[in-house]
N, C-alpha and C positions, 0 to 999 in steps of 0.2 A: 659645488657641490651638487652630487651625487644624489637621484634621488631616491628612497627608502621606500617600495609598494609596503604600506599599512592599511591592513584594511578594518580599521577602525572609520569612524564619524559624530561629529553631536552631531544638534539643534542652536543656536541659537535663538532664542525667544526674546524681543525686549523690547513695549508699550513704548511709545513715547505720542505727545503729545505736540503731531509734526504730522506736515505734509508725505505721501508713500517715497514724491520725487524727491523728498525735501532732507528724509532721512538719506536713500538711497546717496547725497552728494554727500552729504557725513558720513558715508563709508569709502565711497571713494575718489572723494577730495584730496589732496595729502594738505591744503592750506585747515580743511575742518576736521581731518582724522589727527593733527601734533595738535590741537584746542581737547580733543579727548583723549589720548594716551601721551602729549608731552607735559611736562613736569613745569611749569611756568618758571617754579625756584632753582632750578636747577639748570645750567647749556642744555638745548637740544644735543644729544646725539651724532655723531660727524657721517654716519651713513646715510644718507635723503629716505624721506620714506618714497617707495615703489606701487606705483598704482597703474596695470599693465591690465585692464579684463577683455583682456582675449585670449577664447580658449587658447589652454596656454601657457599663457601669462604669467603673473605672479604680482602681490600685493603682501611686502613687506615693509616692516618698521620695526625700529627696535622700543618699546616702550618706556619710558622714566619716571620713579616712585621717588630712588633720591639716588644723593652720591652713590651710592654704594650697589645698587639695582637698576640694572637696565637688564627687560627680560626681551626677546627677539622673537615677531613675528612670523607667520609666513602663512600665506594662504595658496594655494598651489588650484589654477581656473581648468578645470577634468572640461568644463560645458560648459553652453552658452543658456541664461535667464532671461526674457524680457523682465524689469523692474516695475512695470502697473501689475505684474498676473501674481495671485496669490501664490503662492507653490506651496500651501500648508497643507 
Protein backbone atom coordinates (compact mmCIF):
# COMPACT_ATOMS: atom_id res chain seq x y z
CA UNK A 1 0.00 0.00 0.00
CA UNK A 2 1.42 3.40 -0.96
CA UNK A 3 1.49 6.15 1.61
CA UNK A 4 -0.47 9.29 0.83
CA UNK A 5 0.86 12.45 2.50
CA UNK A 6 -1.84 14.01 4.64
CA UNK A 7 -1.49 17.33 6.42
CA UNK A 8 -4.00 16.46 9.11
CA UNK A 9 -3.71 15.08 12.59
CA UNK A 10 -5.83 14.54 15.64
CA UNK A 11 -5.32 14.12 19.35
CA UNK A 12 -7.01 11.31 21.22
CA UNK A 13 -7.49 11.90 24.93
CA UNK A 14 -8.94 9.28 27.20
CA UNK A 15 -8.75 9.18 30.98
CA UNK A 16 -8.49 5.68 32.42
CA UNK A 17 -8.10 4.42 35.95
CA UNK A 18 -4.79 2.66 35.27
CA UNK A 19 -1.09 3.27 35.54
CA UNK A 20 0.62 4.98 32.62
CA UNK A 21 2.58 1.81 31.82
CA UNK A 22 -0.59 -0.34 31.78
CA UNK A 23 -2.39 2.16 29.52
CA UNK A 24 0.62 2.16 27.16
CA UNK A 25 0.62 -1.65 27.15
CA UNK A 26 -3.12 -1.71 26.40
CA UNK A 27 -2.50 0.26 23.17
CA UNK A 28 0.69 -1.53 22.16
CA UNK A 29 0.21 -5.22 23.07
CA UNK A 30 -1.80 -7.17 20.45
CA UNK A 31 -3.49 -9.27 23.16
CA UNK A 32 -4.76 -6.14 24.92
CA UNK A 33 -5.77 -4.50 21.64
CA UNK A 34 -7.87 -7.51 20.71
CA UNK A 35 -9.88 -7.04 23.91
CA UNK A 36 -10.52 -3.37 23.05
CA UNK A 37 -11.18 -3.52 19.31
CA UNK A 38 -12.56 -6.98 18.46
CA UNK A 39 -16.13 -8.04 19.11
CA UNK A 40 -16.08 -11.31 21.10
CA UNK A 41 -19.41 -12.31 19.51
CA UNK A 42 -17.84 -12.45 16.02
CA UNK A 43 -14.79 -14.23 14.64
CA UNK A 44 -11.61 -12.15 14.51
CA UNK A 45 -10.44 -10.87 11.12
CA UNK A 46 -7.92 -12.98 9.19
CA UNK A 47 -5.39 -10.14 9.27
CA UNK A 48 -3.29 -10.16 12.44
CA UNK A 49 -2.90 -7.13 14.68
CA UNK A 50 0.44 -5.48 13.83
CA UNK A 51 2.34 -3.39 16.38
CA UNK A 52 5.77 -2.21 15.24
CA UNK A 53 6.64 0.76 17.45
CA UNK A 54 9.92 1.59 15.76
CA UNK A 55 10.16 4.85 13.83
CA UNK A 56 8.82 3.97 10.38
CA UNK A 57 6.77 1.10 11.82
CA UNK A 58 3.02 0.60 11.70
CA UNK A 59 0.24 -0.02 14.24
CA UNK A 60 -2.55 -1.77 12.34
CA UNK A 61 -5.70 -3.73 13.13
CA UNK A 62 -9.20 -4.36 11.82
CA UNK A 63 -11.82 -3.17 14.33
CA UNK A 64 -14.77 -5.58 14.31
CA UNK A 65 -18.18 -4.17 15.19
CA UNK A 66 -20.49 -6.84 13.80
CA UNK A 67 -20.70 -9.37 10.96
CA UNK A 68 -21.18 -6.63 8.35
CA UNK A 69 -18.84 -4.01 9.76
CA UNK A 70 -15.07 -4.20 10.02
CA UNK A 71 -13.09 -0.95 10.06
CA UNK A 72 -9.37 -0.87 9.23
CA UNK A 73 -7.26 1.18 11.63
CA UNK A 74 -3.67 2.20 10.83
CA UNK A 75 -1.07 4.46 12.39
CA UNK A 76 2.30 5.04 10.74
CA UNK A 77 4.89 5.97 13.36
CA UNK A 78 7.03 8.91 12.34
CA UNK A 79 8.72 9.83 15.61
CA UNK A 80 9.74 8.24 18.87
CA UNK A 81 8.28 9.08 22.25
CA UNK A 82 9.02 7.82 25.74
CA UNK A 83 5.70 6.57 27.24
CA UNK A 84 6.76 7.90 30.65
CA UNK A 85 6.69 11.49 29.34
CA UNK A 86 3.42 13.42 29.31
CA UNK A 87 3.46 15.02 25.85
CA UNK A 88 0.50 17.35 26.36
